[in-house]
LODO-344394 format. One record per residue: residue in three letters; x, y, z of N, C-alpha, C in turn. Coordinates in steps of 0.001 Angstrom, whole numbers, plus 524288, in hexadecimal, padded with zeros to 5 digits. Layout:
<pts>
ALAXYZXYZXYZ
...
</pts>
This chain:
<pts>
MET4DFEF9E846C72FE4E0349EE04C72EB4DE249F00EC6DA9
ILE4DAE49F409C6E124D8919F643C694C4DBEC9FAB8C6770
LYS4DD259FAA4C626B4E04F9FED2C601E4DCF8A0396C5EE8
ARG4DF9BA0810C5E054DCEBA0CF3C5CD14DA02A0C7DC57A9
ILE4D534A0E9AC57934D1DFA0E5EC52EA4D274A135EC4FC7
VAL4D30FA12DDC4AA84D303A175AC47134CDA3A17A9C4494
PHE4CAE7A1C3AC45094C581A1CD2C43304C57AA2008C3E2E
ILE4C340A1DF8C3A014C326A2091C34DA4BD80A2139C3327
VAL4BC15A25DAC312F4B6DCA26BBC2F144B75CA283DC2958
LEU4B4B1A2571C25EE4B489A26A4C20584AF23A28B2C1F0F
PHE4AEE0A2CE3C1C064A9DAA2F3DC1AC24A86EA2E27C1510
ALA4A355A2DCEC14234A194A2D1CC0EBD4A2BAA31F8C0B81
PHE4A2B4A367EC0DEA4A498A3B2BC0B534A6D3A3EB8C0F7C
SER4A9E4A4285C0DD34AD15A4590C11704A9C4A494EC14A2
LEU4AA1FA48CFC19C54A7F4A4C8FC1D6C4ABFFA4D67C21AF
PRO4ABF7A51D1C24464B016A52E0C28224AF95A4F67C2CF9
THR4B3F7A4DF2C2F3F4B414A4B21C34364B7BCA4E0CC37D7
PHE4B673A4E0DC3CCC4B98DA50E0C40AD4BA44A4D5BC4570
GLY4BF14A4C14C469D4C042A48D8C4B314BD4AA43BDC4B0B
GLN4BA58A42BEC4F234B758A3DEFC4F7D4B1BEA3EADC4DB0
GLN4B0ADA42E3C4ABB4AB72A43D3C48BC4AB58A4347C42D1
ALA4A6E9A417EC40DF4A60CA4116C3B3F4A0D3A439BC3A00
TYR4A07CA45FCC356749BCFA48D5C33F0499CEA46C3C2EB9
PHE494B2A45CCC2E964923CA43D4C29D648D0EA46A3C290B
CYS48A9FA4596C248748583A47C3C23494817FA436BC232E
GLU47CD8A44D1C24A547879A412CC24B5477EAA3E86C1F62
GLY4777BA3948C1F8B4769DA3659C1AB947B62A35C7C1757
ASP48015A36B1C197E484D5A3601C166F4854DA3068C147B
SER48881A2FACC106E489AFA2A65C0EA048C31A2755C1312
ILE48C9DA224FC126C48EB3A1EEAC16944943DA20A3C180F
ILE4951AA2170C1D1B49A1FA2319C1F3D49D16A1E45C2129
VAL4A215A1DF9C1FD24A557A1987C21704A8F5A1B4BC25D9
PHE4A883A18B9C2A564AC0CA1996C2EB94AFD4A14FDC2EF9
LYS4B4D5A1615C2FA64B8BEA11EEC2FAB4BC6BA12B1C344D
ALA4BD8DA0E64C36E94C11DA0E7CC3B674C566A0A73C3A9B
ALA4C9F3A0B75C3CFB4CE61A07C8C3CA84CF48A0561C4211
PRO4CD7FA00A9C42ED4CE3C9FE2BC48124D4059FD89C495A
GLY4D53C9FD43C4E844DAA59FC56C50254DC849F6E9C4EC7
ASP4D8EF9F323C4EB34DA439EDAFC4D6B4D6069EBA7C49E0
SER4D7829E9F3C45534D3A79E823C41854D0CB9E33FC4349
GLU4D2EB9E092C475E4D0599DBD9C494C4CC0F9DD17C4D37
ASN4CBFE9E1DDC4F3A4C81D9E33FC53324C2B39E405C50CB
LEU4BEC09E2F6C54004B94F9E3E5C526E4B8359E9BEC52A7
VAL4B57D9EBBCC4EB04B40B9F148C4E984AE209F1C5C4E2D
GLU4AC449F66DC4FB84A69A9F752C4FA54A5819FD2FC4F57
TRP4A1999FE94C4C2149FC3A03F8C4BB649A81A046EC4E6F
ASP49992A0912C50D149488A09D1C53674937EA0FAFC53DD
PHE48E8FA1134C530448CF0A1695C53FB48B13A1709C5990
ILE48DC4A1A2BC5C9F48C02A1AF7C61FA4887DA1FC6C626D
LEU4884BA22E6C5E3648445A26F6C5DAD48247A267CC581E
ASP47D7BA2497C57B147B6AA2319C528C47673A262DC5171
ASN47650A28A7C4CEF471B0A2BB4C4B7846F67A29B4C465E
GLY46FD0A24A1C45A946D9AA2247C40F24718FA2132C3CC9
ALA47688A2044C3E6047A80A1EE4C3A7D4795EA1979C384F
GLU47A4CA18D3C334947963A13CDC30B247EAAA1147C2F7F
ILE47FC3A0CE8C323C484B2A0A1AC317448403A0646C2CF9
VAL48792A06AAC294B48763A034DC24AC48BDC9FF57C251F
GLY48AAD9FA5DC25CD48EB79F65AC263B48F999F4AFC2BEA
LEU493F09F1CEC2CC5495239EF9AC31E3497CE9F39CC355B
ILE497449F2CEC3A95499AF9F66BC3E5649EA99F432C40A4
ASN4A02C9EF6AC3F194A4CC9ECECC415C4A9519ECCCC3D86
GLU4A9DD9F0F3C3A814AE329F169C36E04B0E89F699C37D1
ASP4B5819F74FC355D4B86B9FC25C36694B64FA00E2C337C
SER4B237A0029C30504AFA9A0498C2DBA4A9C5A0414C2E4F
LEU4A733A088AC2E574A190A089AC2F1F49F29A0C7CC2B4C
LYS49AE2A0ADAC28CC49810A0E44C253749319A1023C27E1
VAL49252A1565C27CE48DD7A17B2C2A8748B30A1BB2C2700
LYS4860CA1BC7C273E48306A1FD2C249447FF0A22D7C28B6
PHE480A0A27F3C28CD47DFAA2B41C2C9647929A2DAAC29FE
THR4749DA2BD0C2B7146FC5A2DA6C290946D3FA3217C2C0A
ASN46EDEA32CFC30F946C84A36E3C343D470B8A3AA7C3624
PRO46F7FA3FAAC36734733CA4354C38C147385A4289C3EAA
GLY477D6A443DC40F74786AA43C7C469647E02A428CC481D
ASP47ECAA412AC4D2B483ECA3FE4C4F4E4845AA39FBC502D
TYR488F1A37E0C4ED4489FDA324BC4F3E48F4BA318DC51F0
ILE48FF6A2D12C547F49519A2B6EC5672495F3A25D0C54B0
LEU499FAA2509C517749B4CA1FDBC4F7F4A01BA1DE1C5278
GLN49FA3A190FC54744A3F0A16C9C57864A61DA11F7C54BF
PHE4AB5EA11A1C54B54AE05A0CFBC52A94B0DEA0A58C5730
ARG4AFEAA0538C57C94B24AA0240C5C134B5A79FDCDC59EB
GLU4BA319FD1AC5C644BD9F9F8A8C5B354BE349F565C603C
TYR4BCC49F051C5FD54BCA99ECE0C64604C1BF9E9C2C64C0
GLY4C4489EA05C69704C8A69E682C6A9B4C6B69E169C6CE2
SER4C2219E1BCC6F2F4BF739DD25C71584B9A99DE54C7123
PRO4B64B9DA6FC723E4B0AE9DB75C71E74AED09DFCCC7576
THR4B1A29E0FDC79B14AFD89E503C7D594B37D9E9ACC7DAB
CYS4B7A29E9AEC7A894BB749EDEFC7AC84BC229F045C755B
TYR4BB2D9F566C75034BBB09F7F3C6FEC4BD799FD92C70A0
THR4BF759FFAEC6C654C0D2A0532C6C1F4BD4FA07C0C67FD
ALA4BB7BA0C7EC690C4B7C1A0F13C65724B991A148EC641C
VAL4B864A1629C5F594B8F4A1B97C5DBB4B3A7A1D70C5BA4
GLU4B2ABA2285C5C134AD95A248FC5A7B4AE31A2910C5696
LYS4AA61A298AC53684AA23A2DD9C4FA54A4D6A308CC504F
GLU4A50BA35B5C51704A040A38CBC51AB49ECDA3A7DC4C1E
ILE499F4A39BBC4AEF49819A3AC6C45964936FA3E71C45E0
LYS49388A4260C42A148F11A45EFC424648CFEA45CBC3CB7
VAL487FDA44DBC3C314856DA44AAC370A481D9A4970C36A7
PHE482F1A4CC5C32D547FF3A518FC322647B01A508BC2EF3
GLU47707A5386C304247236A535DC2D2847332A55D5C27D6
ASN47138A5358C23CF471DCA556FC1E8946E56A5A2EC1DB0
PRO47003A5DEFC1A8546C5CA61FDC18C046880A5F90C14EC
THR46449A6254C13EA4605EA6075C102F45FEBA6457C0BC0
ALA4617EA62B2C071F46131A6627C028945B9AA6666C0092
HIS459D9A6B21BFF5945492A6BD2BFD4A4543FA7116BFA90
PHE4514BA7157BF65A4508EA7652BF3B944B41A766EBF118
THR4496CA7B20BF01344482A7BF1BED5144577A7FD3BE8E8
SER441AAA805BBE5794421AA842DBE12F43CAFA85C2BDF79
ASP43C7CA89FEBDC73437A7A8B54BD9DC4373CA881CBD4DE
GLU43342A8936BD1B343281A8626BCCEC43734A86BBBC947
VAL43883A8280BC6AE43D05A827FBC32643B00A8346BBD96
CYS43B97A880FBBB974399FA8969BB66D43E24A8B1BBB2F8
ILE43DBDA89E1BADF9441D6A8B49BAA5144249A913DBAA01
ASP44727A9316BA98544875A989DBA91B44761A9BA5BAE24
ASP44625A98E6BB26644562A9B7EBB76C44A04A9A68BBAF9
THR44B41A9E19BBE5D44F23A9D31BC27044C5EA9AB7BC714
VAL44DF2A95F2BC85744B6DA92EEBCC7D44E87A9397BD183
ASN44BBFA9489BD5CE44E38A9531BDAE844DF3A900DBDDE0
PHE4528BA8DB2BDED5452E5A8901BE20C45462A8AB1BE798
ILE45114A8954BEB57451B6A8B17BF0BC453A3A8691BF417
ASN45818A8769BF69945A78A8378BF9F8457A9A8375BFF3E
THR454D4A7F36C0060451F4A7EC0C05514542AA7A49C0898
SER45935A7937C080245BB4A74DDC0ABD45BCCA75C6C109E
SER45BEEA7167C138945C99A718DC192F46255A706DC1A62
ILE46505A7437C1CDA46AABA73C9C1DB946BD4A757BC2359
PRO46ABCA721DC272E46B70A73AEC2CAF47108A7545C2DF9
ALA474EFA72C3C2B9647A65A73E6C2CE947C96A788FC29F1
GLY47975A7AF2C26A747B56A7F60C239247D77A7D9AC1E52
LEU47CE2A80FBC1A7247E44A7F9CC151348403A80AAC13F4
GLN48690A7CC3C119848BDEA7D7CC0FB148BD8A7EEAC09EF
ASN488D8A7C10C06C44884AA7D89C014548350A7B36BFF0A
SER48195A7DB5BFAC547CCBA7C2FBF81147DE3A7C62BF23E
VAL47D08A7808BEF7C47E64A77A4BE9EF479A2A75B1BE6E9
TRP4785CA7880BE2B64741CA76FCBDF304767CA74B3BDA3A
ARG473BEA70E9BD7FD47589A6E98BD316470EAA6E2ABCF59
ILE471C1A7022BCA8846E11A6F68BC6394712FA6D68BC19D
GLY4705AA6885BC02A4737BA662FBBC0247931A6621BBD91
ASN47C8DA6862BBA5248225A68A0BBB73483B6A6DB0BBE26
GLN47FE9A7101BBF7348112A75FCBC1E94806DA7599BC7D0
THR483FFA77FDBCAB448394A7843BD05D483F4A7DF6BD211
PHE48138A7F2CBD654480FCA8484BD83E48146A8472BDE30
ASP484E0A8781BE0594854EA8811BE5FC481CFA8C91BE7B7
ALA47D83A8B40BEA4D479DDA8F41BEC144762AA8CD1BF004
PHE473E9A9021BF35A47008A8E1FBF70846AC5A8DA2BF43E
ASN468B0A9208BF27546436A91EDBEEEB46646A9284BE961
PHE462FAA915CBE58846508A90CCBE045460F2A9282BDC54
ASP46287A95DBBD88C45F24A978CBD44146152A9562BCF28
TYR45DCDA9379BCBD845F98A9131BC6E645B7AA9235BC2BB
LYS45D52A937DBBE05459C4A9477BB9AC45A13A8FFBBB5CB
PHE45586A8DDFBB46C45532A8973BB0D545397A8B66BAB6A
TYR4566BA897CBA76D45574A8B51BA21C45333A8714B9E84
GLU45353A822EBA02445189A7DF3B9CBF44DD4A7A68B9FC4
LEU449EEA7861B9CF244657A74A8B9F5044925A6F85BA065
GLY4472DA6C90BA44044986A6788BA58544943A6679BAB56
ASP44B93A6224BACF344BD4A60AABB27045135A6200BB49E
TYR45147A6460BB93645623A6613BBBA74567EA63C3BC126
LEU45B06A616BBC25C45C17A5F6DBC79845EE7A63B7BCAA7
ILE45C78A6579BCEE345EACA6981BD23D4606EA66D7BD74D
GLU4655FA67A2BD8C646781A6519BDD6A469D2A692BBE114
LEU46888A68ABBE61A46AC6A6C07BEA2A46DDAA68A0BEDF7
SER472DFA69D7BEEAF47638A671FBF274477E2A6B0ABF69F
ILE4774CA6982BFB98478E8A6CE8BFFDF47CA3A69F4C036F
THR4803FA6CCAC05DF483E4A6AA9C09BC483D4A6E4BC0E6D
ASP48332A6BF7C1328482FCA6F45C17CC48865A6FEAC1A2E
ASN488A1A72ADC1E7C48DA5A73D7C20F649025A6F23C2396
ASN48D52A6AD1C240948F93A65F3C2602491C8A628EC219F
GLY49128A6460C1CC5492E6A614FC184B48EE3A5D6FC1669
CYS48A32A5D6FC18B64860FA59E2C170548301A5C64C128D
SER480E8A5924C0F2C47E7AA5B33C0A6F47980A5851C0916
ASP4767EA5AC1C0596471BAA5870C0388470A8A5B00BFE4C
ARG46D4CA58A0BFB3E46BDFA5B04BF6414665DA5971BF4C4
GLN463FFA5CCDBF19D45ED2A5BC5BEF7E45EF4A5CA0BE9A3
SER45C68A5936BE6D045C1EA59A8BE11F45663A597FBDF7A
LEU454E5A5D1DBDC1F44F9EA5D42BDA0E44FDFA5E20BD430
THR44C53A5B9CBD16744BFDA5C3EBCBBB44789A5FF4BCA70
TYR448BBA63E6BC75E444D8A67BCBC5C2443E3A6731BBFE4
SER43EEBA6734BBE7743D78A675CBB8F343C4FA6D03BB797
LEU43F59A6F1DBB40143ECEA7498BB2A04399BA7580BAFDE
LEU436ADA7967BB1AB43180A7A80BAF9D431CAA7E83BAB3F
GLU42EACA7DA8BA73A42E87A8150BA2DB42B1FA85FDBA444
PRO42CEBA8ABBBA321429CFA8F58BA485424ECA8FB6BA127
PRO42118A92CCBA2E541C5FA9378B9FB841D95A966CB9AB2
ARG41AB8A952DB969941B46A980BB91B041824A9D13B922B
VAL41ABBAA186B918141838AA693B925E4182AAA9B2B8D4D
ASP41394AAB9DB8BDA41327AAEFCB873D40DDBAB1AAB8755
PHE40D6DAB5F1B848B40870AB8A7B840B4088AABBFEB7F20
TYR403ECABD7AB7D6040379AC16FB79483FF3CAC54AB7AF5
PHE3FEB8AC995B781A3FB08ACD9CB79C13F7FDACFA7B7513
SER3F385AD1DCB76553EFFDAD3E0B724B3ED76AD8E9B744F
PRO3ED41ADD09B71003EF24ADD44B6B963F51FADD42B6B61
GLU3F722ADBA7B66E13FCC7ADB53B66423FF4BAE0BDB6610
HIS3FC47AE497B64313FE40AE9FAB63E93FA73AED97B66BA
PRO3FA9EAEDC4B6BD83F717AF13DB6EB93F889AF6F2B6DDC
THR3F4A7AFA4AB6E7F3F580AFFE2B6DC73F32FB02D4B7273
THR3F42DB07E5B728E3F1F3B0B0DB76C03EC09B0B6BB764B
LEU3E9E4B0A63B71A13E438B0A34B70FF3E1FBB04E8B728B
ASP3E52AB00E6B723A3E37FAFB9AB73A33E7ABAF93DB7736
PRO3E819AFB39B7C0E3EC8AAF9D4B7F643EBC7AF4E7B82B2
GLU3E737AF281B82763E65BAEDCAB85A03E896AE907B82D2
VAL3EBE3AE625B858E3EE82AE197B834D3ED04ADCBFB866A
SER3EB94AD8A9B83A23EA65AD39CB86133EF18AD004B8566
PHE3F0CCACD9BB89BF3F543ACA16B89A83F353AC46FB89D8
VAL3F51AAC160B86143F379ABBE7B85A63F7FFAB87BB8776
ASN3F734AB5DEB8BD53FB45AB29DB8E3A3FB1CAAD28B8BD3
ILE3FF36AABAAB89093FF74AA677B86A44039BAA320B895F
SER404AFAA459B8E5D40870AA156B916640605A9C3BB9326
ALA4097CA98BEB950E40790A9413B97AC404BCA95CBB9CA0
SER401A6A924CB9EE03FE83A93B2BA36C401F6A952BBA805
GLY3FFCBA9844BAB7A4029FA9A0ABB01740044A9F18BB203
ASN4033AAA210BB4F140187AA731BB6C9404B1AAB5BBB401
GLY401E7AAF13BB19A4048DAB31DBAE9E4042CAB863BB145
VAL4087DABB5CBB1254089BAC0B4BB31F40ACEAC432BAECD
TRP407E9AC84EBAD884097CACBFABA97C40B80AD0FDBAC02
THR40F65AD357BA98D4115CAD867BAB494119AADC0FBA694
ILE40F21AE093BA72240F1AAE47EBA2F5412DCAE8D8BA47F
ASP416DDAE9A9BA15341AB5AEDD8BA23F41D17AED9BBA7B1
GLY41D88AE8E3BA9CD4205AAE821BAEB441D6DAE97EBB3A0
ASP4188AAEB8CBB332415EFAED1BBB80D41047AEB4FBB87F
THR40D82AEAB4BB4384080CAE907BB481407BBAE318BB44D
LEU40545AE0ADBB839404D4ADB06BB8823FF52AD949BB70E
LEU3FF04AD538BB3E93FA07AD2CEBB2753FA70ACD01BB385
THR3F684ACABCBB60A3F6BDAC536BB77D3F2D7AC1D2BB48B
ASP3EF96AC42CBB1363EC23AC0F7BADFC3EF59ABDD2BAA15
TRP3ED6AAB933BA8BD3F044AB5F4BA5013F093AB8A1B9FB2
GLN3EC4DABB3AB9DFF3EC34ABE01B99013E9C6AC363B99ED
PRO3ECF0AC729B9B9F3EACAACC45B9D0E3EA56ACFF3B9863
SER3E7BEAD446B99573E79EAD8B1B95B73E9C9ADD6DB988D
PHE3EC2BAE0ECB958E3EE88AE58CB97ED3EDF3AEA23B9431
THR3ECA1AEEB0B96623EC0BAF371B93473F0C6AF6ECB9431
PHE3F3BDAF7E1B90133F86AAFB2BB906C3F6D7B00E6B9021
ASP3F926B0413B938B3F7ADB099AB93A63FB98B0D21B90E7
THR3FFC4B0AECB8ECD40396B0E0CB8BED40554B0B19B8712
ALA406BDB0E14B831440900B0BB3B7E6940EACB0A48B7F76
GLY410C6B06EFB7C274163FB056AB7CB2416DDAFF9CB7DB0
TRP41BC6AFE1DB7EBB41CFBAF8A4B7FC441BE6AF764B857F
HIS41964AF2ECB866041836AF10EB8BA241A20AEB6DB8C24
THR41C7FAEA45B909D41E97AE50BB919C41AADAE1D4B94BC
VAL41989ADD34B92B4415DCAD9A1B954D418C5AD498B969C
ASP418E8AD33DB9BA041B7DACE73B9D7241766ACAA6B9F7D
LEU41828AC5A9B9E33414C6AC17DBA02E4182AABD6CBA2E0
VAL416E1ABC43BA7D241988AB832BAAD241588AB3FFBAC1F
VAL416E1AAF11BAB064135DAAAA5BAC1441612AA6D8BAFBC
VAL41346AA543BB3DE4151AAA141BB77E4118DA9C7CBB6C9
ASP413DAA97F8BB5524109BA9360BB46B40FA6A905DBB97A
GLU40CD8A8BF4BB90540B58A88E8BBD984100EA869BBC070
GLN41476A8603BBDCF41927A83DABC03741C94A8801BC2C3
GLY41AECA8CE1BC25541DEBA9124BC4A34220DA9362BC10C
CYS42259A9191BBC2F42632A939CBB88042427A98B5BB618
ILE427D5A9C35BB4EE42681AA17BBB332428FCAA28BBADE5
ASP42613AA525BAA9042843AA721BA5B74259FAAC53BA487
SER42806AAF6DBA131425ECAB49FBA02142719AB629B9A85
ILE4244AABA18B98BB42522ABC3CB9388423D1AC206B93B5
SER4267AAC520B908142597ACABDB904D424C1ACC6BB8AA6
LYS420D9ACFB4B89CA41FCFAD1BDB848A41EBCAD797B84E9
ASN41FBDADA50B809241EC9ADFECB8047419E9AE104B7D0A
VAL416BEAE496B7EEF411F3AE631B7C3B4127BAEBF0B7AC6
LEU411C5AED21B75C5411FBAF284B73EB40C70AF4A4B7374
VAL40B40AF8A3B767D40648AFB6FB760240754B0054B72BC
GLU40509B007FB6E1E40609B04CFB6A8440231B0946B6B6D
SER40401B0E01B6A534008EB128CB6AA93FCFFB12A8B65DC
GLU3F80EB136AB66C83F44AB13EAB62783F30AB19B9B61E5
ILE3F502B1C1DB5DA93F459B21C5B5CF23EF41B22CDB5A09
ILE3EBA3B2538B5CCD3E68DB267BB5A7F3E581B2C4DB5B3E
PHE3E471B2EE3B56FB3E329B3477B57443DF2EB35C6B52F3
PHE3DCC7B3A60B53923D8C4B3C0CB4FCE3D936B41EDB4EFB
LEU3D8F9B4387B4A043D8B7B4915B48AA3D43AB49CDB44C8
PRO3D085B4D47B45F43CC2CB4E3DB42483CE25B50FEB3D57
ASN3CB02B50D6B39413CCACB534EB345B3CAA4B58E0B33C6
THR3C7B3B5AC2B37B33C57DB600AB37673C50AB6246B3CEC
PHE3C5F0B6758B3D633C4A4B6A11B424E3C334B6FB1B410F
SER3C070B7213B44B13BE5AB775FB43B43BF68B7ACFB486D
PRO3C3B5B7DB3B48613C516B8118B4CD03C204B8635B4CBC
ASP3BCBEB85CAB4D873B96FB8A71B4D303B7B2B8C6CB5281
GLY3B9ABB8A19B56B93B884B8C09B5BFD3B35EB8A48B5E32
ASP3B0B6B8670B5BB33ABB6B84A8B5DCB3AC48B8070B61F9
GLY3B132B7F22B634E3B217B7B27B67573B1E5B75A2B6559
LEU3B0E2B74FEB604C3B0B4B6FC6B5E013B4D8B6F55B59C5
ASN3B85CB6B87B5A563BC3CB6A72B56503BF86B6F41B5514
ASP3C0F6B7222B593E3C3CEB7708B58773C9B5B7642B5804
THR3CBC0B71C1B59C03D163B70BFB59633D242B6B86B56A2
TYR3D724B6AD7B54F43D858B6630B51DC3DD62B63A9B53F9
GLY3DD06B5E89B551A3E18DB5B9EB56F43E070B55CBB5702
ALA3E478B52C6B58623E3FEB4D11B58553E183B4B21B5D60
LYS3DDCDB4798B5CCB3DB76B44DFB61383DE49B3F93B61AC
ILE3E17DB3EF2B65DB3E501B3A69B66423E368B36FAB6ADC
PHE3E31AB31D8B69DB3E1D7B2E0FB6DF63E6A9B2D18B7161
ASN3E5E8B2D71B76813EA2DB2C97B7A3F3EECBB3038B792A
ILE3EDACB3531B78D43F1C1B38EAB778D3F61FB38FBB7BA6
GLU3F4E0B3773B80753F8D8B3784B849F3FD2FB338AB83A3
ARG3FC69B2FD2B800F40061B2BE8B7EF1404A8B2DF4B7B4C
TYR403D9B3272B78D740771B3429B74C840BAEB37ABB76F9
GLN41064B36F2B74CC414E6B39EAB769D41528B3F54B7418
SER41378B3FB5B6F2E413BFB44D3B6C8840F3AB4565B68B5
PHE40DDEB4A4DB679F40974B4BA8B644540AFEB5079B6121
GLN409F0B5034B5C0C40B2DB54B9B58BB406F5B5535B5486
PHE40448B59CFB54603FFF8B5AB3B50B8400E2B5FE8B4DF0
GLU40086B5FD1B48AB40170B6483B45833FD1FB6517B416F
VAL3FBC7B6A18B40423F7F0B6B62B3C303FA92B6EF8B383D
TYR3F9B4B6DDEB330D3FC3CB70D4B2ED13F804B734FB2B4F
ASN3F954B77DEB29313F5E3B7A1AB25363F756B77DDB1FDF
ARG3F4B2B79B1B1BDB3F585B7758B16B13FAEFB7874B1477
TRP3FDCEB7C29B16CD40327B7D52B15034074EB7A7BB184A
GLY40579B770EB1BC84090EB73EEB1EF240B2EB769FB23B5
GLU408EDB7B2DB250D40AB7B7E07B29A6407FFB7BECB2E8D
ILE40B07B7B4FB32BD408CCB797EB37AF405EEB7DFAB3A42
ILE400D6B7D47B3AEC3FDC5B816EB3D763FC29B7FD5B42FF
PHE3FD12B7AD6B445F3FBE6B792CB49B83FF87B74A2B4B32
TYR4016BB74D6B501B404CAB709DB521440364B6F9CB57D1
SER40359B6A8CB595B4023FB692EB5ED240532B642FB6042
ASN40785B643EB64F5409CBB5F6DB6717406D5B5DA4B6BFA
ASN40220B5FE6B6C8C3FEAFB5E7DB70E33F962B5D19B6E9D
PRO3F798B583AB6F4D3F2A4B56B1B6CD93EDF7B59CBB6ED7
GLU3EE8BB5C69B73493EA2FB5F88B75403E9FFB64F8B72AF
TYR3EE25B667EB6FF53EE5EB6B94B6D553ED01B6ABCB6792
GLU3E836B6C56B66093E63CB6B5CB60C13E605B706DB5D8B
TRP3E5B5B6F93B585A3E58BB741EB54C23E041B76D8B553D
ASP3E081B7BF8B55D83DBB6B7F0AB56793DA1DB81D3B5174
GLY3DC9DB8065B4D003DB2DB82B4B47F83DDEAB87C7B46CB
LYS3E1EDB891AB49A83E4D3B8DEBB48A93EA26B8CA7B4650
THR3EC69B9085B43C53F19CB8FD6B41853F5B7B909BB45B4
SER3FA95B8FC9B44383FEDCB9082B47EE3FF63B9631B499F
LYS3FD04B99D5B46893FD2FB9F5AB47E93F88EBA101B4B3B
GLY3F4F5B9D44B4C4D3F083B9E70B4FAE3EBB4BA03FB4CDD
THR3EBDABA066B479A3E73CBA1F5B44A33E40BB9D36B4333
ASP3DEFBB9E19B41E83DBA9B99AEB406F3DD68B976CB3B38
ALA3DE17B923AB3B233DF5EB8FA5B36373DA97B8FB1B32B5
ILE3DB7CB9035B2D883D71FB905BB29E43D4BEB8AFCB2955
MET3CFD6B8AD7B27723CD60B85D2B26603D060B8329B21FA
ASP3D235B7E7BB231B3D56BB7BC3B1F343D64FB7626B211A
LYS3D900B7331B1DD83DAA4B6DE7B1F663E056B6E37B2129
TYR3E183B6C28B25D43E6BAB6C6CB28263E8E1B66E4B28FD
SER3EDEBB668CB287C3F07EB617AB296A3F275B6137B2F11
TRP3F2BDB5C7CB31273F4D3B5BBEB367A3F872B56EBB369A
SER3FBEBB56DEB3A643FF3AB524AB3B5A3FF5EB5140B4141
LEU3FF8CB4C38B429B3FF98B4A96B481B403F8B4699B48EB
LYS40739B4772B4CE740B59B43B9B4E4040AD7B4242B5403
LEU40A81B3D0EB550B409FFB3B13B5A5E40E74B373FB5B77
THR41094B3768B60434145EB3383B620C41221B30FEB66F1
ASP41155B2BBCB66AF40ECFB2924B6B1F412CCB27BDB6F59
GLU410EFB2526B738341444B23F9B780841881B2002B76C5
LEU41809B1D47B726241C12B1998B70BC41FF7B1C19B6CFE
GLY41F26B2123B6BD24229FB23CEB683942106B2343B628B
LYS41C7EB20C6B61A241AB3B2025B5C394184BB2545B5A55
GLU419E0B26DCB559A4181AB2BD7B537041413B2AE0B4F20
VAL40FE5B2DF9B4F4540BC2B2DA1B4B5440ADCB3312B490C
ARG40AA8B3349B43C440986B383BB411940479B37AAB3DF2
SER4015CB3BD8B3DDD3FC87B3BCEB3AD33FBBAB4131B3857
PHE3F92DB413EB33C33F859B461BB30DC3F2AEB4642B2EFC
GLY3F086B4B0AB2E613EB25B4B99B2C7A3E9D7B513DB2B52
THR3E4D4B5236B2A323E2FBB577FB290E3DE14B5898B2C50
VAL3DCF9B5D99B2CEF3D857B5F44B2FC83D616B6415B2D1C
ASN3D0F7B6448B2CE73CE4CB68D4B2AB63CCDCB6C94B2F1A
LEU3CE7AB7185B2E703CD0FB758EB32413C85EB7874B302E
LEU3C409B7890B33333BF45B7B2EB31B63BE02B7F7BB3594
ARG3BBE3B83B7B33933BA3EB880EB37163B49DB8980B3615
</pts>
């Protein structure tokens, strides 16, 4: 008479079991199944009656069996205890082996001081339970992952995933951090003015593709461009260079375009009504650039006989009372404020002839 058999299953690592079913993951470590025969003198035997490529390690005529499941699928493992060569009692264990997920990720170029986007492209048919990234001693729970590198060197990036069946996989890749391009430029002339507003930019960066931005809106794509500024003042020039490895660096510099104040006043005029040289005033280059204008004429006693804050309104040779000024030498003063707020004063004399 054959006694009742006690069936024991030991796992290489913990996975859930339910009733007469056992669950494993593809490629798990060797699984140990153990049974307790009713009589230790009886012959025992293990056999797969539904086999999908299970690898049996060791003998099948002992009370324990070592198995490695290399393929996913359904299995039925049977344990038999013989009371005689033709009489036996059997118990069965249904086994399901899940397909493993496949961990995989991609990234853009890994450059120092750049935020690198690591994209999780894993295959997870059973659905994702968790995704963990590791860089050195740091771990991050995320599906996709952004990381900024500050130092040159080699970095091991590891992605571990676990699906809803408890099966897992991981991928590890080593990245060599790339040094960004060296970016710099200078410009000529060093002190541009409204009279000489064209500036040449000399790119002394490492090789690559350069894009220039003037005041945030004008784009230049020549490696060493020239640009003509149409206003005085401070202008911001940005240069971005992308090298052959895809690494990016940039630099920003300020260019001051100064106002060049040029004006002319003759030393003689003759307000005699002949249509030639009848009025007297300042001839100013680019007068539209100036914020304020003030012109005064004085007689020999220091009295103001003419005043104008409009460069188009010139002295016609009359006094402040509207009478003709006598032939004499008169003093004048001129005050200009340019678009940058710079003030210029000038003084001189003029001969009035009739």
